[in-house]
PDB file as gemmi writes it, atoms N, CA and C in Angstrom:
CRYST1    1.000    1.000    1.000  90.00  90.00  90.00 P 1                      
ATOM      1  N   MET A   1      90.412 115.786 106.425  1.00  0.00           N  
ATOM      2  CA  MET A   1      91.742 116.415 106.635  1.00  0.00           C  
ATOM      3  C   MET A   1      91.118 118.112 105.953  1.00  0.00           C  
ATOM      4  N   LYS A   2      91.481 119.287 106.740  1.00  0.00           N  
ATOM      5  CA  LYS A   2      91.648 120.235 105.634  1.00  0.00           C  
ATOM      6  C   LYS A   2      92.746 120.962 105.096  1.00  0.00           C  
ATOM      7  N   TYR A   3      91.734 121.674 104.672  1.00  0.00           N  
ATOM      8  CA  TYR A   3      93.260 122.637 103.334  1.00  0.00           C  
ATOM      9  C   TYR A   3      93.550 123.460 104.140  1.00  0.00           C  
ATOM     10  N   LYS A   4      94.233 123.968 103.463  1.00  0.00           N  
ATOM     11  CA  LYS A   4      94.500 125.709 103.791  1.00  0.00           C  
ATOM     12  C   LYS A   4      95.526 125.881 103.421  1.00  0.00           C  
ATOM     13  N   ASP A   5      96.124 124.680 102.426  1.00  0.00           N  
ATOM     14  CA  ASP A   5      97.292 126.006 101.675  1.00  0.00           C  
ATOM     15  C   ASP A   5      96.509 125.343 100.137  1.00  0.00           C  
ATOM     16  N   LEU A   6      97.525 126.355  99.625  1.00  0.00           N  
ATOM     17  CA  LEU A   6      97.271 125.872  98.077  1.00  0.00           C  
ATOM     18  C   LEU A   6      98.865 125.965  97.557  1.00  0.00           C  
ATOM     19  N   TYR A   7      98.869 124.747  96.450  1.00  0.00           N  
ATOM     20  CA  TYR A   7     100.099 124.700  95.454  1.00  0.00           C  
ATOM     21  C   TYR A   7      99.486 124.582  94.229  1.00  0.00           C  
ATOM     22  N   TYR A   8      99.918 125.165  93.651  1.00  0.00           N  
ATOM     23  CA  TYR A   8     100.255 125.827  92.098  1.00  0.00           C  
ATOM     24  C   TYR A   8     100.334 125.009  90.907  1.00  0.00           C  
ATOM     25  N   LEU A   9      99.663 123.980  89.903  1.00  0.00           N  
ATOM     26  CA  LEU A   9     100.510 123.317  88.864  1.00  0.00           C  
ATOM     27  C   LEU A   9     100.812 123.714  87.923  1.00  0.00           C  
ATOM     28  N   ILE A  10     102.063 123.560  87.608  1.00  0.00           N  
ATOM     29  CA  ILE A  10     102.538 124.233  86.154  1.00  0.00           C  
ATOM     30  C   ILE A  10     102.193 124.152  85.196  1.00  0.00           C  
ATOM     31  N   GLN A  11     101.370 124.607  84.069  1.00  0.00           N  
ATOM     32  CA  GLN A  11     100.954 123.911  83.503  1.00  0.00           C  
ATOM     33  C   GLN A  11     102.050 123.803  82.463  1.00  0.00           C  
ATOM     34  N   VAL A  12     102.407 124.202  80.669  1.00  0.00           N  
ATOM     35  CA  VAL A  12     103.131 124.820  79.564  1.00  0.00           C  
ATOM     36  C   VAL A  12     102.591 124.279  78.757  1.00  0.00           C  
ATOM     37  N   LYS A  13     102.647 125.699  77.926  1.00  0.00           N  
ATOM     38  CA  LYS A  13     101.830 124.854  75.951  1.00  0.00           C  
ATOM     39  C   LYS A  13     102.161 126.170  75.828  1.00  0.00           C  
ATOM     40  N   ARG A  14     102.971 125.350  73.968  1.00  0.00           N  
ATOM     41  CA  ARG A  14     103.378 125.833  73.416  1.00  0.00           C  
ATOM     42  C   ARG A  14     101.920 126.864  72.695  1.00  0.00           C  
ATOM     43  N   VAL A  15     102.053 127.531  71.896  1.00  0.00           N  
ATOM     44  CA  VAL A  15     101.841 128.937  71.484  1.00  0.00           C  
ATOM     45  C   VAL A  15     102.641 129.701  70.249  1.00  0.00           C  
ATOM     46  N   LYS A  16     101.961 129.952  69.752  1.00  0.00           N  
ATOM     47  CA  LYS A  16     102.066 130.777  68.665  1.00  0.00           C  
ATOM     48  C   LYS A  16     102.984 131.988  68.882  1.00  0.00           C  
ATOM     49  N   THR A  17     103.825 132.339  68.213  1.00  0.00           N  
ATOM     50  CA  THR A  17     104.130 133.558  68.355  1.00  0.00           C  
ATOM     51  C   THR A  17     103.585 135.647  67.408  1.00  0.00           C  
ATOM     52  N   GLY A  18     102.863 134.407  66.971  1.00  0.00           N  
ATOM     53  CA  GLY A  18     102.810 135.214  65.414  1.00  0.00           C  
ATOM     54  C   GLY A  18     104.243 135.767  64.258  1.00  0.00           C  
ATOM     55  N   LYS A  19     105.418 135.892  64.700  1.00  0.00           N  
ATOM     56  CA  LYS A  19     106.178 135.678  63.701  1.00  0.00           C  
ATOM     57  C   LYS A  19     106.319 133.967  62.840  1.00  0.00           C  
ATOM     58  N   LYS A  20     107.535 134.436  61.990  1.00  0.00           N  
ATOM     59  CA  LYS A  20     107.559 133.444  61.243  1.00  0.00           C  
ATOM     60  C   LYS A  20     109.309 133.626  60.794  1.00  0.00           C  
ATOM     61  N   THR A  21     110.144 132.265  60.231  1.00  0.00           N  
ATOM     62  CA  THR A  21     110.968 132.567  60.718  1.00  0.00           C  
ATOM     63  C   THR A  21     111.286 132.689  59.230  1.00  0.00           C  
ATOM     64  N   ASP A  22     112.287 132.477  58.411  1.00  0.00           N  
ATOM     65  CA  ASP A  22     113.205 133.197  57.441  1.00  0.00           C  
ATOM     66  C   ASP A  22     112.488 131.896  55.732  1.00  0.00           C  
ATOM     67  N   TRP A  23     112.594 131.133  56.679  1.00  0.00           N  
ATOM     68  CA  TRP A  23     111.755 129.743  55.721  1.00  0.00           C  
ATOM     69  C   TRP A  23     109.788 129.578  56.306  1.00  0.00           C  
ATOM     70  N   GLY A  24     109.073 130.236  56.692  1.00  0.00           N  
ATOM     71  CA  GLY A  24     107.551 130.876  56.342  1.00  0.00           C  
ATOM     72  C   GLY A  24     107.168 130.239  57.788  1.00  0.00           C  
ATOM     73  N   THR A  25     107.691 129.182  58.517  1.00  0.00           N  
ATOM     74  CA  THR A  25     107.758 128.210  59.059  1.00  0.00           C  
ATOM     75  C   THR A  25     106.939 128.892  60.735  1.00  0.00           C  
ATOM     76  N   ASP A  26     105.973 129.033  61.594  1.00  0.00           N  
ATOM     77  CA  ASP A  26     105.676 129.516  62.715  1.00  0.00           C  
ATOM     78  C   ASP A  26     106.311 129.439  63.909  1.00  0.00           C  
ATOM     79  N   ILE A  27     106.854 130.310  65.065  1.00  0.00           N  
ATOM     80  CA  ILE A  27     107.886 130.144  65.791  1.00  0.00           C  
ATOM     81  C   ILE A  27     106.843 130.369  66.878  1.00  0.00           C  
ATOM     82  N   TYR A  28     107.266 129.510  67.501  1.00  0.00           N  
ATOM     83  CA  TYR A  28     106.527 128.994  68.518  1.00  0.00           C  
ATOM     84  C   TYR A  28     107.275 129.392  69.789  1.00  0.00           C  
ATOM     85  N   GLU A  29     106.046 129.508  71.219  1.00  0.00           N  
ATOM     86  CA  GLU A  29     107.077 129.780  72.068  1.00  0.00           C  
ATOM     87  C   GLU A  29     106.461 128.932  73.794  1.00  0.00           C  
ATOM     88  N   ASP A  30     106.943 128.911  74.610  1.00  0.00           N  
ATOM     89  CA  ASP A  30     106.421 127.850  76.333  1.00  0.00           C  
ATOM     90  C   ASP A  30     105.626 129.212  76.771  1.00  0.00           C  
ATOM     91  N   GLN A  31     104.863 128.296  77.083  1.00  0.00           N  
ATOM     92  CA  GLN A  31     103.229 129.743  77.717  1.00  0.00           C  
ATOM     93  C   GLN A  31     102.648 129.039  79.491  1.00  0.00           C  
ATOM     94  N   GLU A  32     103.783 129.846  79.972  1.00  0.00           N  
ATOM     95  CA  GLU A  32     103.350 129.118  81.483  1.00  0.00           C  
ATOM     96  C   GLU A  32     102.206 129.112  82.155  1.00  0.00           C  
ATOM     97  N   THR A  33     101.533 128.120  82.852  1.00  0.00           N  
ATOM     98  CA  THR A  33     100.087 128.515  83.818  1.00  0.00           C  
ATOM     99  C   THR A  33     100.427 127.697  84.477  1.00  0.00           C  
ATOM    100  N   LEU A  34      99.847 128.613  85.952  1.00  0.00           N  
ATOM    101  CA  LEU A  34      99.750 128.515  86.930  1.00  0.00           C  
ATOM    102  C   LEU A  34      98.665 127.607  87.565  1.00  0.00           C  
ATOM    103  N   VAL A  35      97.584 126.731  87.534  1.00  0.00           N  
ATOM    104  CA  VAL A  35      96.514 125.775  87.825  1.00  0.00           C  
ATOM    105  C   VAL A  35      96.117 126.090  89.952  1.00  0.00           C  
ATOM    106  N   PRO A  36      95.774 126.752  89.908  1.00  0.00           N  
ATOM    107  CA  PRO A  36      95.779 126.671  91.913  1.00  0.00           C  
ATOM    108  C   PRO A  36      94.929 125.109  92.877  1.00  0.00           C  
ATOM    109  N   TYR A  37      95.102 124.849  93.465  1.00  0.00           N  
ATOM    110  CA  TYR A  37      94.785 123.065  94.014  1.00  0.00           C  
ATOM    111  C   TYR A  37      94.764 123.716  95.335  1.00  0.00           C  
ATOM    112  N   LYS A  38      93.848 122.982  95.919  1.00  0.00           N  
ATOM    113  CA  LYS A  38      93.431 122.935  97.620  1.00  0.00           C  
ATOM    114  C   LYS A  38      94.301 122.187  98.445  1.00  0.00           C  
ATOM    115  N   CYS A  39      95.387 122.220  99.133  1.00  0.00           N  
ATOM    116  CA  CYS A  39      96.201 121.147  99.506  1.00  0.00           C  
ATOM    117  C   CYS A  39      96.834 121.733 101.044  1.00  0.00           C  
ATOM    118  N   SER A  40      97.444 120.756 102.057  1.00  0.00           N  
ATOM    119  CA  SER A  40      98.051 120.822 103.427  1.00  0.00           C  
ATOM    120  C   SER A  40      99.299 120.015 103.038  1.00  0.00           C  
ATOM    121  N   PHE A  41     100.274 121.105 102.817  1.00  0.00           N  
ATOM    122  CA  PHE A  41     102.092 121.486 102.153  1.00  0.00           C  
ATOM    123  C   PHE A  41     102.286 121.263 103.130  1.00  0.00           C  
ATOM    124  N   GLN A  42     103.086 120.400 103.621  1.00  0.00           N  
ATOM    125  CA  GLN A  42     104.285 119.845 105.515  1.00  0.00           C  
ATOM    126  C   GLN A  42     105.236 119.396 104.243  1.00  0.00           C  
ATOM    127  N   PRO A  43     106.658 119.903 105.561  1.00  0.00           N  
ATOM    128  CA  PRO A  43     107.844 119.521 104.992  1.00  0.00           C  
ATOM    129  C   PRO A  43     107.346 117.721 105.935  1.00  0.00           C  
ATOM    130  N   TYR A  44     108.895 117.156 104.739  1.00  0.00           N  
ATOM    131  CA  TYR A  44     108.957 115.696 105.058  1.00  0.00           C  
ATOM    132  C   TYR A  44     109.893 115.198 106.304  1.00  0.00           C  
ATOM    133  N   VAL A  45     109.069 114.454 106.991  1.00  0.00           N  
ATOM    134  CA  VAL A  45     110.019 113.913 108.187  1.00  0.00           C  
ATOM    135  C   VAL A  45     109.841 112.825 108.301  1.00  0.00           C  
ATOM    136  N   GLU A  46     111.081 111.893 108.257  1.00  0.00           N  
ATOM    137  CA  GLU A  46     110.367 110.093 107.687  1.00  0.00           C  
ATOM    138  C   GLU A  46     110.550 109.451 109.514  1.00  0.00           C  
ATOM    139  N   SER A  47     110.979 110.656 110.534  1.00  0.00           N  
ATOM    140  CA  SER A  47     110.033 109.322 111.648  1.00  0.00           C  
ATOM    141  C   SER A  47     108.183 109.364 111.759  1.00  0.00           C  
ATOM    142  N   ILE A  48     107.786 110.077 111.015  1.00  0.00           N  
ATOM    143  CA  ILE A  48     106.452 109.914 112.066  1.00  0.00           C  
ATOM    144  C   ILE A  48     106.114 110.022 110.364  1.00  0.00           C  
ATOM    145  N   SER A  49     106.310 109.455 108.855  1.00  0.00           N  
ATOM    146  CA  SER A  49     105.682 109.105 107.706  1.00  0.00           C  
ATOM    147  C   SER A  49     105.145 107.414 107.773  1.00  0.00           C  
ATOM    148  N   SER A  50     104.321 107.054 106.930  1.00  0.00           N  
ATOM    149  CA  SER A  50     103.824 105.674 107.410  1.00  0.00           C  
ATOM    150  C   SER A  50     104.913 105.012 106.878  1.00  0.00           C  
ATOM    151  N   PRO A  51     105.271 103.219 107.558  1.00  0.00           N  
ATOM    152  CA  PRO A  51     106.053 102.719 107.834  1.00  0.00           C  
ATOM    153  C   PRO A  51     105.826 102.271 106.066  1.00  0.00           C  
ATOM    154  N   THR A  52     104.559 101.574 105.784  1.00  0.00           N  
ATOM    155  CA  THR A  52     104.303 101.094 104.342  1.00  0.00           C  
ATOM    156  C   THR A  52     105.134 101.559 103.412  1.00  0.00           C  
ATOM    157  N   ALA A  53     105.379 103.534 103.218  1.00  0.00           N  
ATOM    158  CA  ALA A  53     105.824 104.792 102.591  1.00  0.00           C  
ATOM    159  C   ALA A  53     106.406 103.878 101.655  1.00  0.00           C  
ATOM    160  N   VAL A  54     107.195 104.881 100.888  1.00  0.00           N  
ATOM    161  CA  VAL A  54     108.028 104.234  99.342  1.00  0.00           C  
ATOM    162  C   VAL A  54     109.246 103.105  99.743  1.00  0.00           C  
ATOM    163  N   GLY A  55     109.737 103.989 101.579  1.00  0.00           N  
ATOM    164  CA  GLY A  55     111.007 103.170 101.355  1.00  0.00           C  
ATOM    165  C   GLY A  55     111.936 104.922 102.681  1.00  0.00           C  
ATOM    166  N   ARG A  56     113.156 104.008 102.383  1.00  0.00           N  
ATOM    167  CA  ARG A  56     113.582 105.017 103.035  1.00  0.00           C  
ATOM    168  C   ARG A  56     114.815 106.084 101.549  1.00  0.00           C  
ATOM    169  N   ILE A  57     113.718 107.184 101.709  1.00  0.00           N  
ATOM    170  CA  ILE A  57     114.139 107.765  99.997  1.00  0.00           C  
ATOM    171  C   ILE A  57     114.781 109.396 100.625  1.00  0.00           C  
ATOM    172  N   THR A  58     116.089 110.189 100.759  1.00  0.00           N  
ATOM    173  CA  THR A  58     116.496 111.133 100.788  1.00  0.00           C  
ATOM    174  C   THR A  58     116.479 112.011 100.212  1.00  0.00           C  
ATOM    175  N   ASP A  59     115.705 112.084  98.683  1.00  0.00           N  
ATOM    176  CA  ASP A  59     115.746 113.208  97.387  1.00  0.00           C  
ATOM    177  C   ASP A  59     113.884 113.857  98.141  1.00  0.00           C  
ATOM    178  N   ILE A  60     113.608 113.357  99.139  1.00  0.00           N  
ATOM    179  CA  ILE A  60     111.866 114.066  99.782  1.00  0.00           C  
ATOM    180  C   ILE A  60     111.722 115.141 100.755  1.00  0.00           C  
ATOM    181  N   THR A  61     111.883 116.581 100.275  1.00  0.00           N  
ATOM    182  CA  THR A  61     112.221 117.942 101.374  1.00  0.00           C  
ATOM    183  C   THR A  61     111.087 118.212 101.902  1.00  0.00           C  
ATOM    184  N   ASN A  62     109.074 117.268 101.103  1.00  0.00           N  
ATOM    185  CA  ASN A  62     107.549 117.586 101.226  1.00  0.00           C  
ATOM    186  C   ASN A  62     107.031 116.968 100.797  1.00  0.00           C  
ATOM    187  N   MET A  63     105.623 116.835 101.305  1.00  0.00           N  
ATOM    188  CA  MET A  63     104.635 115.958 101.255  1.00  0.00           C  
ATOM    189  C   MET A  63     103.466 117.371 101.481  1.00  0.00           C  
ATOM    190  N   ILE A  64     102.626 116.898 100.237  1.00  0.00           N  
ATOM    191  CA  ILE A  64     101.559 117.512  99.772  1.00  0.00           C  
ATOM    192  C   ILE A  64     100.461 116.436 100.325  1.00  0.00           C  
ATOM    193  N   PHE A  65      99.662 116.429 100.946  1.00  0.00           N  
ATOM    194  CA  PHE A  65      98.247 115.887 101.029  1.00  0.00           C  
ATOM    195  C   PHE A  65      97.323 116.613 100.117  1.00  0.00           C  
ATOM    196  N   CYS A  66      96.543 115.948  98.863  1.00  0.00           N  
ATOM    197  CA  CYS A  66      95.365 117.216  98.489  1.00  0.00           C  
ATOM    198  C   CYS A  66      93.992 116.020  98.388  1.00  0.00           C  
ATOM    199  N   PRO A  67      92.874 116.125  97.569  1.00  0.00           N  
ATOM    200  CA  PRO A  67      92.028 115.803  97.349  1.00  0.00           C  
ATOM    201  C   PRO A  67      92.553 114.655  96.031  1.00  0.00           C  
ATOM    202  N   PRO A  68      92.486 113.686  95.290  1.00  0.00           N  
ATOM    203  CA  PRO A  68      92.600 112.805  94.541  1.00  0.00           C  
ATOM    204  C   PRO A  68      92.509 113.943  93.173  1.00  0.00           C  
ATOM    205  N   ASN A  69      94.487 113.703  92.660  1.00  0.00           N  
ATOM    206  CA  ASN A  69      93.578 115.051  91.213  1.00  0.00           C  
ATOM    207  C   ASN A  69      94.792 114.203  90.492  1.00  0.00           C  
ATOM    208  N   GLU A  70      94.067 113.541  89.053  1.00  0.00           N  
ATOM    209  CA  GLU A  70      94.911 113.445  88.200  1.00  0.00           C  
ATOM    210  C   GLU A  70      95.792 113.796  87.475  1.00  0.00           C  
ATOM    211  N   LYS A  71      95.935 114.949  87.860  1.00  0.00           N  
ATOM    212  CA  LYS A  71      97.214 115.786  87.105  1.00  0.00           C  
ATOM    213  C   LYS A  71      97.926 115.350  87.985  1.00  0.00           C  
ATOM    214  N   LEU A  72      98.206 115.341  89.076  1.00  0.00           N  
ATOM    215  CA  LEU A  72      99.679 115.038  90.063  1.00  0.00           C  
ATOM    216  C   LEU A  72     100.177 113.426  89.200  1.00  0.00           C  
ATOM    217  N   GLU A  73     101.339 113.430  88.861  1.00  0.00           N  
ATOM    218  CA  GLU A  73     101.689 112.556  88.860  1.00  0.00           C  
ATOM    219  C   GLU A  73     103.529 112.437  88.659  1.00  0.00           C  
ATOM    220  N   LYS A  74     103.984 112.100  88.834  1.00  0.00           N  
ATOM    221  CA  LYS A  74     105.807 111.593  89.218  1.00  0.00           C  
ATOM    222  C   LYS A  74     106.336 112.633  87.744  1.00  0.00           C  
ATOM    223  N   GLY A  75     107.407 112.947  87.919  1.00  0.00           N  
ATOM    224  CA  GLY A  75     108.305 114.325  87.103  1.00  0.00           C  
ATOM    225  C   GLY A  75     107.193 115.546  86.895  1.00  0.00           C  
ATOM    226  N   VAL A  76     105.875 116.225  87.330  1.00  0.00           N  
ATOM    227  CA  VAL A  76     104.767 116.736  87.121  1.00  0.00           C  
ATOM    228  C   VAL A  76     105.403 117.935  88.430  1.00  0.00           C  
ATOM    229  N   LYS A  77     105.453 119.199  88.138  1.00  0.00           N  
ATOM    230  CA  LYS A  77     106.845 120.394  89.199  1.00  0.00           C  
ATOM    231  C   LYS A  77     105.108 121.219  89.679  1.00  0.00           C  
ATOM    232  N   VAL A  78     105.372 120.894  91.087  1.00  0.00           N  
ATOM    233  CA  VAL A  78     104.157 122.725  91.237  1.00  0.00           C  
ATOM    234  C   VAL A  78     104.928 123.544  92.042  1.00  0.00           C  
ATOM    235  N   VAL A  79     104.216 124.808  92.652  1.00  0.00           N  
ATOM    236  CA  VAL A  79     104.689 125.926  93.071  1.00  0.00           C  
ATOM    237  C   VAL A  79     104.182 126.240  94.267  1.00  0.00           C  
ATOM    238  N   HIS A  80     104.910 126.249  95.785  1.00  0.00           N  
ATOM    239  CA  HIS A  80     103.970 126.459  96.643  1.00  0.00           C  
ATOM    240  C   HIS A  80     104.853 127.353  96.900  1.00  0.00           C  
ATOM    241  N   LYS A  81     104.530 129.125  97.766  1.00  0.00           N  
ATOM    242  CA  LYS A  81     104.888 129.885  97.981  1.00  0.00           C  
ATOM    243  C   LYS A  81     106.097 130.786  97.504  1.00  0.00           C  
ATOM    244  N   GLY A  82     106.568 130.677  96.488  1.00  0.00           N  
ATOM    245  CA  GLY A  82     106.871 130.945  95.003  1.00  0.00           C  
ATOM    246  C   GLY A  82     108.226 129.916  94.746  1.00  0.00           C  
ATOM    247  N   LYS A  83     108.170 128.589  95.451  1.00  0.00           N  
ATOM    248  CA  LYS A  83     108.774 127.749  95.220  1.00  0.00           C  
ATOM    249  C   LYS A  83     108.551 126.489  94.457  1.00  0.00           C  
ATOM    250  N   GLU A  84     109.738 126.015  93.511  1.00  0.00           N  
ATOM    251  CA  GLU A  84     109.455 125.246  92.651  1.00  0.00           C  
ATOM    252  C   GLU A  84     109.922 123.882  92.923  1.00  0.00           C  
ATOM    253  N   TYR A  85     108.719 123.138  93.470  1.00  0.00           N  
ATOM    254  CA  TYR A  85     108.923 121.378  93.296  1.00  0.00           C  
ATOM    255  C   TYR A  85     108.627 120.689  92.923  1.00  0.00           C  
ATOM    256  N   GLU A  86     109.593 119.019  92.456  1.00  0.00           N  
ATOM    257  CA  GLU A  86     108.710 117.990  91.443  1.00  0.00           C  
ATOM    258  C   GLU A  86     108.263 116.528  92.552  1.00  0.00           C  
ATOM    259  N   VAL A  87     107.321 115.840  91.518  1.00  0.00           N  
ATOM    260  CA  VAL A  87     106.471 115.135  92.567  1.00  0.00           C  
ATOM    261  C   VAL A  87     107.563 114.258  92.509  1.00  0.00           C  
ATOM    262  N   LEU A  88     108.442 112.987  92.517  1.00  0.00           N  
ATOM    263  CA  LEU A  88     109.279 112.064  93.411  1.00  0.00           C  
ATOM    264  C   LEU A  88     108.409 111.336  92.455  1.00  0.00           C  
ATOM    265  N   TYR A  89     107.229 110.125  93.044  1.00  0.00           N  
ATOM    266  CA  TYR A  89     106.694 109.298  92.743  1.00  0.00           C  
ATOM    267  C   TYR A  89     104.974 109.162  92.750  1.00  0.00           C  
ATOM    268  N   PRO A  90     104.594 108.697  92.362  1.00  0.00           N  
ATOM    269  CA  PRO A  90     103.039 107.799  91.824  1.00  0.00           C  
ATOM    270  C   PRO A  90     102.593 108.365  92.833  1.00  0.00           C  
ATOM    271  N   PRO A  91     101.488 109.958  93.252  1.00  0.00           N  
ATOM    272  CA  PRO A  91     101.189 110.100  94.095  1.00  0.00           C  
ATOM    273  C   PRO A  91     100.056 108.940  95.177  1.00  0.00           C  
ATOM    274  N   ARG A  92     100.229 108.615  96.338  1.00  0.00           N  
ATOM    275  CA  ARG A  92      99.900 107.241  97.220  1.00  0.00           C  
ATOM    276  C   ARG A  92      97.953 107.309  96.963  1.00  0.00           C  
ATOM    277  N   ASP A  93      97.385 107.352  96.649  1.00  0.00           N  
ATOM    278  CA  ASP A  93      95.575 106.928  96.239  1.00  0.00           C  
ATOM    279  C   ASP A  93      94.980 106.183  98.119  1.00  0.00           C  
ATOM    280  N   TRP A  94      95.108 107.300  98.662  1.00  0.00           N  
ATOM    281  CA  TRP A  94      93.980 106.910 100.297  1.00  0.00           C  
ATOM    282  C   TRP A  94      92.533 107.003  99.658  1.00  0.00           C  
ATOM    283  N   GLY A  95      91.978 107.313  98.591  1.00  0.00           N  
ATOM    284  CA  GLY A  95      90.481 106.847  98.730  1.00  0.00           C  
ATOM    285  C   GLY A  95      90.016 108.488  98.318  1.00  0.00           C  
ATOM    286  N   ARG A  96      90.333 108.586  99.755  1.00  0.00           N  
ATOM    287  CA  ARG A  96      89.275 110.499 100.020  1.00  0.00           C  
ATOM    288  C   ARG A  96      90.433 111.716  99.650  1.00  0.00           C  
ATOM    289  N   HIS A  97      92.288 111.242 100.150  1.00  0.00           N  
ATOM    290  CA  HIS A  97      92.834 113.017  99.408  1.00  0.00           C  
ATOM    291  C   HIS A  97      94.208 112.016  99.308  1.00  0.00           C  
ATOM    292  N   TYR A  98      95.182 111.643  98.756  1.00  0.00           N  
ATOM    293  CA  TYR A  98      96.418 111.761  98.042  1.00  0.00           C  
ATOM    294  C   TYR A  98      97.094 111.941  98.871  1.00  0.00           C  
ATOM    295  N   GLU A  99      98.751 111.548  98.733  1.00  0.00           N  
ATOM    296  CA  GLU A  99      99.556 111.541  99.119  1.00  0.00           C  
ATOM    297  C   GLU A  99     100.774 111.630  98.757  1.00  0.00           C  
ATOM    298  N   VAL A 100     102.100 112.556  98.525  1.00  0.00           N  
ATOM    299  CA  VAL A 100     102.764 113.417  97.444  1.00  0.00           C  
ATOM    300  C   VAL A 100     103.869 113.788  97.774  1.00  0.00           C  
ATOM    301  N   PHE A 101     104.912 112.762  97.388  1.00  0.00           N  
ATOM    302  CA  PHE A 101     105.783 113.096  97.759  1.00  0.00           C  
ATOM    303  C   PHE A 101     106.724 114.436  96.559  1.00  0.00           C  
ATOM    304  N   VAL A 102     107.303 115.163  97.646  1.00  0.00           N  
ATOM    305  CA  VAL A 102     108.002 116.213  96.244  1.00  0.00           C  
ATOM    306  C   VAL A 102     109.821 117.022  96.811  1.00  0.00           C  
ATOM    307  N   ASN A 103     109.957 117.193  95.858  1.00  0.00           N  
ATOM    308  CA  ASN A 103     111.669 117.598  96.276  1.00  0.00           C  
ATOM    309  C   ASN A 103     111.967 119.134  95.648  1.00  0.00           C  
ATOM    310  N   TYR A 104     112.455 119.266  97.171  1.00  0.00           N  
ATOM    311  CA  TYR A 104     112.484 120.862  96.927  1.00  0.00           C  
ATOM    312  C   TYR A 104     113.513 121.560  94.835  1.00  0.00           C  
ATOM    313  N   ILE A 105     113.537 122.306  94.308  1.00  0.00           N  
ATOM    314  CA  ILE A 105     114.199 122.229  92.561  1.00  0.00           C  
ATOM    315  C   ILE A 105     114.510 123.510  93.068  1.00  0.00           C  
ATOM    316  N   GLY A 106     113.782 125.249  93.911  1.00  0.00           N  
ATOM    317  CA  GLY A 106     113.943 126.422  93.522  1.00  0.00           C  
ATOM    318  C   GLY A 106     113.753 127.305  93.697  1.00  0.00           C  
ATOM    319  N   ALA A 107     113.597 128.003  93.179  1.00  0.00           N  
ATOM    320  CA  ALA A 107     112.862 129.398  93.603  1.00  0.00           C  
ATOM    321  C   ALA A 107     112.418 129.069  91.401  1.00  0.00           C  
ATOM    322  N   HIS A 108     110.725 129.673  91.803  1.00  0.00           N  
ATOM    323  CA  HIS A 108     110.229 129.350  90.520  1.00  0.00           C  
ATOM    324  C   HIS A 108     110.344 130.523  90.261  1.00  0.00           C  
ATOM    325  N   LYS A 109     110.926 130.576  88.672  1.00  0.00           N  
ATOM    326  CA  LYS A 109     110.905 131.859  87.795  1.00  0.00           C  
ATOM    327  C   LYS A 109     110.456 131.164  86.481  1.00  0.00           C  
ATOM    328  N   SER A 110     108.483 131.660  86.371  1.00  0.00           N  
ATOM    329  CA  SER A 110     107.915 132.119  85.570  1.00  0.00           C  
ATOM    330  C   SER A 110     108.603 131.723  83.774  1.00  0.00           C  
ATOM    331  N   THR A 111     108.405 131.561  82.626  1.00  0.00           N  
ATOM    332  CA  THR A 111     108.808 131.181  81.588  1.00  0.00           C  
ATOM    333  C   THR A 111     108.218 132.795  80.978  1.00  0.00           C  
ATOM    334  N   LYS A 112     107.299 133.159  80.807  1.00  0.00           N  
ATOM    335  CA  LYS A 112     106.653 134.284  80.185  1.00  0.00           C  
ATOM    336  C   LYS A 112     105.226 134.391  80.465  1.00  0.00           C  
TER     337      LYS A 112                                                      
END                                                                             
C-alpha cells in the first residue's frame, strides 16, 4: 500500500509557564505538538467497506490506512489538511497496516 498523505497525531503536554500563583505554586499550560505520520486518508463509504467491519456506524466520516502505530487508539485526535478528527474505535490491525475509523470534529485550532 502506498501512503501519499500525512496525518498529524496531536500530543498535548503540560508545561510550566514560568509564572507562579499567589500561593507560590507553578502555573502550567497545555503545549500542543503535531507529530506527522504517513497514511492513505480516504472518505468512508459504507458500501465498499469490509463486511466484517464493526457494523453500520453513522459517525464515521473518514478512514485512515497507515503502517501500524501503537499511539493510535480510541479517543485520540488527529489532524489532516487543517481539519481535526477523532479516532472512534481501536484500529483494525491487518498485520502490515492499520485501518482506522475517524469522525470529523471541525477546523483544527492549536492550543498554543
